[in-house]
N, C-alpha and C positions, 0 to 999 in steps of 0.2 A: 785189416784186423787179423787175418790168418797169419800174416807175416810177423806181427807182434807176438802172437801166441807161439809160433814156431821158434822165434828168437828166445822167448822165455823158457821153452822146453829145452833148448840147447844149453842155455845157461845153467839150468838145474842139473842136466846130465853132466856137464863139465864139472860143476861144483861137487856133485856126488862122487864122480871119479876121483877128484883130488882128495876129498875127505876119506873115501874108502882106501885110497893108497896110503894115506898117513896112518889110518887106524891099523891097517895090515902091517905097516912097518913097525908099529909098537906091539904087535902080536895080539891085537883085539880082533876076534873072529865073530861072525854072526852067531855061531853056537854059544860062545862065551857071553855075548850080549843077551841072548835069549835066556840062558841059565841065570844071568844076573837079574832079569825081570821075572823069573819064575815061570817061564814058558817053555814048551817043547814044540817040536815041529807038528806033532799030532794035535796039540792044543791050538796052534795057529790055524791049522786046516779046519778044525771044528769051529773056531771063531769066524773064519772066512765063510764057511757054509751057513752059519747062523746069520751073518750079515747079508749075504745074498738072499737068504730066505726071507729076511725082513724087507730088503730093498726092492725085489721084483714086484711083489704085490702093491707096494706103495707107488712105484713108477707106473704100473698098469692103471691103478685107480686115477692117478693124476692125469695120465694120457687120455683116459676116457672123458675127462672134462676139458682139458686144454686143447686137444686136437680138433674137436668140432668148432670150438670158439675161434681158433686160429684159421680154420678153413673158411668159416663165414666171413671173418674180417678180410681174408685174402680174396674171396669172391666179390665182395661189395665195396672194395676200395676203389677210388676213382682211377680211370685209365691214366697210365703214365706215373702214378704215385709209387715211390720207392720207399722202403722201410728206412733208408738212410737219411731221408729228408725229414728233419724235425727241428 
C-alpha cells in the first residue's frame, strides 16, 4: 500500500515539474497567477491560517471519538487477526 502511495506522489511531483517548466517557458509566474485570481501572498497566508484554525479543532474532536474506538477494537480482536484479512 505504501509503495502505491509513493509511486503516486512521485508521478504528481514529476507532472508538476513538467507543467511548471512549461508555464515558466511562457512567462507565467506564480505572482501573475495570484494576481489573475485576485490574491496576494498576504491573503494566501490569511486563508491558510483560517484553514488551520478550522482544521485543528475538527481533527481533535474526531480523534477524541475515533481513537478510543480504534483502541478497543485493537484490544479485543482475536489473536492472529490482521486488519488486511477481510
